[in-house]
N, C-alpha and C positions, 0 to 999 in steps of 0.2 A: 692589171697589178695585182701581185699577191704579196703576203707578208712573209719576210724571210727571217731565219734565227739571226739574232743580234748580240747576245749576251750569254756567258756561261751563268747558270743558276746556281750560285755560291760555289761550294766545292764539289756538287755532282759531277762536274764535267760537260753536263748537258747544255748545249746551246739552245736557248729558249727564244720564242717570238716575243716581241713587245706585249702583244695581247693574248690572254689564255681565254679558254673556252669554261664558263661556269655552268652551273646547274642549270638544266634544260628541261628538268621532268615537269610534267603537268598531266596528270592522270584524265583530265578532260579531252585529251588528245591521243589518238592512235599511236601505238609504239612506231608504225613505221614513219609516220610524220615527225615526231620527235627524233628518231635516227636520221631522217633526212637533214634536218635542221643542223644537227650536229656534223654530219659529213659535209654540209655545207661550208662549214667553219673549217674544217680539215682541208677542203679543197681551196680555201683561201690561203693556205700555208700554214695556219695556226696549229702549233705543236704540243700544247699542254693543255690537257683538259682534267677537271676537277669533279669529284662525285663523293657521294657519302651514303650510308645506308639509311640515314634519316631522310633523305630528300624524296618524299613521297614514298616512303616506306618501301625502299629497294627499287623503286620504279627507275629512279636516275641510273643505278648501277646497271641494270638491264639495258637501258638504251644505250650506254657508253659500250658495254660489252657488245651489243649487236653492231654499233656504228664502226667499231674497230676490227669487226671479223673481215679478216684479210688484209688490214692495213695498220696492223699494230706497230710495225717497226717505225721508229723515228718519232714516236708519240710519247711524251712523258705523262704518266697517268698518275693521278693522286686521288687516293681514298683516304676515309676516315675511321678512326676507332670512336664511335659515339659515347659509349659506357666506358667513363674513366674508371670507375669503381668496380669493373668487372673483368676477369681474365681475358686477355687480348686474343689467345690462339683461336678460341671459338668465333670470334667475331672477325678475325681474318680469314678464316675458312668459309665462312657464310658470304662474306663479300665476294671472294674469289669465285665462289659458285655462281652468284648472280652475274658477275661479270663474264663468266666463262674464260677466265684467264688463270694462268699458273701463277702469275708475279705481277706486282704492280710496282711503279718505281718508287713511290713514296706512299707510306701510312703516317697519318698525322693526327694526333690526339685533338678531336673535335671540340672547339669552344671552351678550352681549358681557362679559366678567366679567374680562379682564386687560387692565391699563393698555397694554401693547405692542399688541394687537389695536386698542383704540379709537385710539391714536395713528395708526395705519395707517389708520384709517376716516377721521380728521379731516386726514390729509395732503392737498396739492394734488393733484387727481386722484383722490383716495381715494373710499371708499363714500359718504360724505356729499355730495361734489361730483357723484358718479354719479346719487345721488338727486335732488340738484337738477334734474340734466338730465332725469331722468325725468318730475319734475314740470312743467318747461317743455313737455314734450311731452303732457302732459294724462294721465299715468298715475296720479298720486297728487297729493295736494293738501298733505301735511304729512310731516316727517320724525321719526324718533324711535329709541329704543334700549330695549331690555330688558335687566336685567344682574341678577346675583347678587353684587354687590360694590359696598358704599358709597362705596369710592374711586373706582371708575370711574365710578359715577352723579356723584358730585361734579364730576370733571372733564368730564364730558359736559354736564352742566347749564351750568358755568361758560364752556364754549366757545361757547355760543348756537348750537349746530348742531340742537338737538333743541328739537322743539314739543311733543312728549310723552315722558315716562320711564315705564317698566314696571319695578316692583320689588315685592319681598315686603313685605306689612303683615299682620300677624296676632299671634295669642298666642305663637307661638314663631318668632321672627324676630330677627336681629341688631338691638339697640336704635338703632344708628345710622341706620337705615333711618327711623326714627321721628324721632329726635331732631336729625338732621343733613340727610338727604337730602330729607326731605319739606318742612321749612320752607324750604331753600335753592330748591327748585323753585318753592315758592310765591312767594317774594321775586323769582324772576326770568321769572314769568309763563309757567312750562313745566306742560303738564298732567301729572297723576300717574294712572295706571291701576294699580292694585296687586292682586297675587294672593298665594297661598297663606294665605288666610283659615283654611282648615281643615288647614293643613300636609300638603298632597298627600293627605289623607285621614287621615294618621297620628293627628291629634288626634282623630278620630271612631272608629277602628276598629283592628283588630289587621292592620296592612299596613305593607309597606314603601314604599307609595306607590302613589297610583292604582290602588286596589282590587288588588294584588298581595299574595296572603297572605304572612305571614312564614314563613320557611324552618324546617323542623324543629319546627313547632308545630302541634299539630291545630286544626282550623278549629272555629269555634263552629257553632251551628245556622244555617242559612239562613234570614234574613228577607226581607221583601217587597222588591222593587225592586233590580234589577242584581245579584242574586248576593249581596249583602251578608250578612254573617254576624254573629250576636251577639258582641260583643267580650268578651275574657277578662282584658284588661288595662285600665289607667285609661283614661279617655276624657274629653273634654269634651262639652258639647252644641252643638248646632247654634247656640242661641240665644247662649251665651256666645262662640263664635268670630265670629259676625256683629256681635253688639254691641261686641266689641272693636274689629273693624276699624272700624265705623261711627264709633266714639269717637274714633279716631285722625284719620279724616275725609280720607281721599284723595279727589281729585274722583269716581274711580270705584273699586268693589269688584269685581274680576272673579272672579266665581264659576264654577269647571267643575262644573255639574250635569247629568248624562248621563241622568237619569229623573225622570219628573213628581212622584214622591214626595220626591225630594230637592229639587227645584225648591220644593214646596209647604213643605216645612219652612223653606228658607231665607228665603222671601217671607213666611212667617209671623213669623219672627224680625226681619225687617227692618220689618215693620210695627208691631211691639211695642217698636220701639228707643227708649230715652231714654240719652242720654250717662252713661257710668260715671263714678264718681269715682276719682282716682288709687288710693286703696286697693283699690278693685274690679279695677281694671286689674292690679295688682301681684299680686292674689290670683289672677286668672286666668292670668298668666303662670307662676306656681308651679305651678297645676295642670298647665298645658301641658307644664311641663318633665318632669313625672312622667310624663304621657300619652305623650310622644314617646320617652321611654327604652326603649332595646333594640329600636326598629323602624328601624334601618338608617340610612343616609346621609342627612345633612340639607344636601342640595347647595346650597340657595338661600341658605346662610350663608358668608361666607368662612372659610377655616380659621383656627382660634385661633392668635393671634401667640405 
């Protein structure tokens, strides 16, 4: 059973699958291995893939470009503008070279989480105007923004400049992403691609994020797949995390799954999905708060006021 497109991504007209393919880059692995892993996801029908120049210093873009060679049609490609204070055109050109593509579907300003940065991007001649010029030149089709702050996302959506916004949705995120940002995006016809279902891995294991072990703690026994270790602190299951995000229902849940066994676990959870009740959601949030405690900075939430 493969995944099928199910919903238009905002006003883009592209019908996306429920799950998207997140960053797969790991310079400890050969390019061919990473390409095979990404193609494995494409073979399951997933049709949205996300990358950025800063993911392993361009390695992610190289992987995406190689994986899409000969199979570009029908895949929505998202890339990022990492440097918000620099001209857009050279960044786009460098990304397209690494991707070996003439055009991507969406360029999004990456991790724009301060209102002052957003205002600069929205100013006449600023980043969004520069993206519009690049779109006119055929280098991209749509414009967007990823952010770790609900206030920034609200202003970006209301500005009308974004076709797609990217933000956290999962068992441990600021609730405003769920209760304010997602409904506003839907009302304005803006696509939603959401990340942090697994809390950068913190909800599933003993890590400060992205498989980096906790400092000053002995690691558990190594288990299969990617050097993961048996957790010694509280965790959630893959199914709890995936079912939570799918219940909240962004257009696309972007999952960063670097190994086939991780992919299989997430896909199995998605295939058994049934919407959770409010009580079940609240219970998972409580477990997530316990599972993430003591595992370092939660950078995708704004500081508590």
